[in-house]
N, C-alpha and C positions, 0 to 999 in steps of 0.2 A: 841499245847502242846502233848506230847505222851500220849496214852492210856494205862493205866495198864493191863497188861496180867499176865496169871499164867500158869505154865507147870507143869505137873503131870506125873511120870511113874507109871504105875500100872500094876498089873497082871490081864489078862482078863480070868476068868475061863468060861468053857463051863457048861451049865446047868447039864450035866450027868458027870462031872468031880468027879473021884475017887481018883486018884493019878497021881504023875508024874509031868514032867516041863509044865509049862503053858506059854503062849505068853506073851511079855511084849510089852504095848502100852504106846504111849505118848497122853495126853489129853492137848490141849491147851483151855483155858478160857478166853474170853473178855466178861465183863459185863454179865455175865451169860450164853452166849451163847458159846457152845462148838464144837471142832472139834478134831478127833481122827485120830492118825497115828500108823500104826504098825511099829515096830522096826526091826522086822524079827529077834528076839533074843528069849530066853525062860529061865525061871530059876524056880528052885523048890521053892513051896510057904514056905516051911520050913526053906530056905535059902533067903528070902526076907523081907527087912525093908519098911514096907508100908509108914511109915513116912518120911524116908529119901529118899524113891524111888530108892533105890540101894540095890544089893545083898550083903549078909552078907558072910564074909569068908575070910582067908588068902591065899587060894589056888590061884595058877597062873590063872587059868580059871575064878574064880571070878575078879580077878584084871582087866584081860582082858575085861570082860563083863561091869564092872563099867566105865574103861576107854572109852568104846564106848558110853555108855550112856552119860559121860560127852562131848562126841564130838558131840552127837546128840543134846544135849541142847544147846551148843555153836551154832550149826548151825541153830537152832529155833530162837535164839535170833538174829542172824545176818538176817534172814529171816523178823524178825519184823522190824529191822532196815531199811532194803531195803523199806518195805511197806511204813515206815514214811518218808523216803527220797524222796521216790517218790510222796509223797503227796496224798496217797490214804486213803481212810477211813479205819480205824485199826480195822478189824474183825477176829474172828478166823478161818474162811475159807480164808481170805486173806493171812493170816500168814502160813497157811497151803500150799495154793497154791504157796507162794513164796518159801516156804520150797522144795516142790516138782518140782519147775521149772517150773510149769503151769499157772504162773500169768498172765491173760489175759489183753489185752487193757493197755500194761506197757509202752507205748509211753509217752515221758514226753515234756513238753513244751521247754525248753533249747535243748532237742534232735532235736525238729522240727525245731526250729530256726538255730540251727547250721548246719543241713542237708540243710537248704534253702540257707544259706549263701555259702556253700561249693559248691553247685551246680551253684549258681550266680556266683562264683569267677572264675568257670571255664568257664564262657560265657563272663567274662569281655573282651571288645574289639571286640566282636561279636555282642551280644544281650544288653549287658549293660555297662555303663561307671563305672570307678573305683569310682567316688563319689557316685552313687547309692548303691554299695555295703559297703562302708564306713558308710552310713546312716544306713544300716540294721547291720551293725556290732556294732554301737553306740546303738541301740536299744537291743541287745544281752547283751552289758554291762550295761544298765539301768535294765534289769530283773533279772540279776545275782545278783544285790544289793538290788532291791524291793522284790524279792521273800523271802530270808531269813529276810529281815527286818519285812514284813507284816506277814508272814506266819511261820516263824521259820525253814524252811526247804530249802534245798539246791535246789531242783528242784519240779516240781508238774506233776502228772500225766495229760495229755492233755485232758481227760475228764471232770476234774475239774475245768477247766477254764469257768468262767460264766460272767454274766453281772456284779456282785459284785467286780470279778477280775479287768476288764476293768476300771470300775469306780474308783477302788482303786490305780489302776496304774495311771490313768488320775491324780487323786489328790495327788499323790506321786510325779509325774514331776512337777505338777504347785506348790506345797508348798515346799518340801524337795529341790527340784532342781531348783526352781524359774524360771522356763522354760515358755516363752511365748507361747500364746493360739495356733497360728498355727504351731508351732513345737511339742506341745502336741498332737494336733489332727493329724498331719502327722505320728507321732510314732504309734499313737493309729491304724490309717489306714494300716501303714506297717504292724502291727501285725495281723490287721484283714486279709490281703493278706495271711500271713502264715496259719492261721487258716483255711481259705477256701481250701487251698491246702491238708490240714489234712483232711478236709471233704471229698475232692477228693480221698484221699489214705484210706478213711474209717476208719481213726484214730478215728474221732468223728464223731457222727450222725448231729450234725447242728453246725453252727458257732454262738457264742453269740454276733459277731460284727455287727448283723443285727438290733440289738435294741440300738447301740451306738449313742448318739444324738449329738457329738461332731461337730461343724462346724468352718470352718475358717473365720476370718474376714478380711476386705480388710484393707490393710496396706497403709499408705500416703506415696507413694515412691516419695522421691524428685529427683529434677535433677538440672542441673548447668543452671542458665539464660544465656543470650548471653554476660553481661558484665564479669560475672565470667569465662566464657569460653575464652573470648578474654584475659582476664588478665593472666589467666595461660599459654595461649599459647604465649603471648609475653613476660613472665616473663625470665629474664635473671637468669641462675644457674651456680654457679662457679663449682659445681660438676657434672662431667660427666654422673654419676650415676642417679643424679636426672634429668639431660637432658633427658637422654635416657628413662625413665620411663614417665615423661611428655609427650614426644614424641608418645610413646605407647599408653597412655591414649587420647591425643588428635585425634590419629588416630582411636581409638574406637569410639569417640565421634563423628566423621564423616563418620563413616562406620557401626556403629552398631553392630560390632562383639562382641561376647562374649569373655571372657579371654581365655577360652581353644581353642576357634576357630582362635584368632588371634596368640596364642603361637605356632600353627601348621602350620600356613600360610607359603606357599613357593611361590619363583618367579613365578613357573608356574601357580599358582592361579590367576595371573593377565594377563589377555588376553582382546583383543579386543571386544567390547560390540557390541550392534546393531547400535549404533550411531558413531561407528568408533572410540570412546575414550576408555580408559583404566576401565576395570571392574574388580571386585573381584567375581569370581565364585569358590564357596566351598559347601561343605556339614557339616550342623551343627552336631557336633557330639552329642549333646543332643537328637534332634528329628530325625537324619538323614535326614532332608529335604534340598532340594537343596536352596542356599541363593546367590543371585545374586544383587551386588551393585555397581552403578556407582560410579567411585572417583570422589569426589570433590577435588577442586584445593588444600585445605589443605592436604587433605591425599596425593595427587600426590607428594608435595614436601617432606613429610616427608618418602614417599617410595623411591624418587630419592635420599634423604640425606643419606640412609644407603644402598645404591646400592653397594658400595664399601666398606662397612665395614666387617673388617676381621672375627669378630665374625659369622655374617651373612652367609658371604661366605665358611667358613669352615664348618658350620652345615647346609648349604642349606636352610636357613630360610629368610623370608622376613625382619622380625624386630628383635633386641635384646631383647627379652622379659625376665623377671626374672620369679622365681617361683609366684605363686599366693600370698603366705604369704609375699614374699620380695615386692611385686608389692604393696600391700595394706599397708604397713610398709612405704614405701617411698612416698605413695600418702597422708599419714597423715601427713608426713614432709612437703611436697608441700604444702598442704592447709595452714599448720601454717606459711610458709613463705610468701604465697600469701594473707594471712589475711581472708581464707575463714573458716568461723565457721563449714559449712556443714561436715560432715563426708563422705570423699571421699574413694571408694572402686572401683576396676575395674569395678564393675556392674553399678555404677552409670552413666558411660560412655554411656551405652545401653539406659539408660531411657534420657539421654541429647539427644542422636540421635533422639530418636523417639518423642521427645517432643520439644525441642529447635531448633533443626537443621532441621527437616523435617515438622513436623505437625502445628508448627508456622509460618513456610513459605509457607504454603499452599498446601503441598503434602498430597494427599488422605490417609486417614488411611489404606486403602486396600494396596496401594503401599508401606507404611510403613511396614505394616504387611509381605508383601511379602519377602522385604529386610531384616526384621529380621529373616526372615525363620520360623516364626510362622505357625502352622497347621490351625488356626482359628483366627479371627480378636477379639474376646473376649480376647484372650491372649494379644493381642497386646494393646486393651484397658486398660489393668493393666500396661503398660510401658507408654503409650502416655496420658500424662494429658491435658484435655481440660482446658488452662487457661484462666481468665478473658480477657487478651489482644486478644486471638483468638476469644472468644465469642463477644468481642466488634467489632474486624475486620468483622467479617461474618455478624453482625447485620447491620455494617455500609452500606455494599452493599445491604442488604434488605431496608433500610431507603432510599438509593438512587433510588431504583426502584419505592418505594411509592412516592417518592417526584415528 
């Protein structure tokens, strides 16, 4: 809530005052604390209304003086509003500094977020992916709703952001927006990155993020089993649209490529590998790491099937890949037609490759990690689930040795 303050115009007489005009001052008072500002105007005490804080008379010079004092009053009220909008503690000195234009530490949270997003946008395609920028833009939208809702101001001074703010924002995302735990923690960590940049820029002395206790939880990531994968691959669709989406999905299941990587795949990415057969050689857009994947027979058949496709030839692409939104929309339709209750998305293909196609067929997780383009095996472990059937097969080998 706004803090009440009072503004008084008064004459400031010197101790040895005898006669003549006296300087007019402004006095800002907030909760008993005062701050004075000279108006650089003078008035004869005989023509001054102390209660109204204005000069008395109808002469032109008196009217001009009172108009000037009205303008100063409006400027002080605007200065008060500015302090309030910035989320700063409202004090007499803060209003005075705002009026004089000397308000220090005046960077705001939304200013910091907008500055970060602008600089990131300039580096999209170089150091950052468009998807990463979009996540920070969504964070900005959340903050623009949360700050007025929680604090009643449009923005907040960056120095007022504390642990209580992070906890409140965390609770808002979970309760008002019904966001999942990992999504909430990711948003808070993204905000923490911006706060650390503010600390490097000396906008703040320390980041409150260091005390934040949010932790991501392991999510049970499902994949297609062998029967489901075979069923989708063999399903006959009347729609050419569904056929193409199915083929792209199956291709990803047998190569482990993410949607964005298969979307930009070109014919020149297919070359002879160390074994003389066809491989995919590409750099992952997300991590910029090298990914080399030998093409299995199912993937080879799909590549050959679209080698003369007009859309692929015109655009110079390997496969006719629709937008990710359309891809996921059509995959839902394919799942319904195939009687599969799992929620199919383009990313499920990557998990299926890691688990059903490779790991369950004896491919070491280190090789799976390299083909997926991961920088460490721990990331691969989140993709490839060690299923009971794999444990059973591994233990069967051990039993044979003991027998």
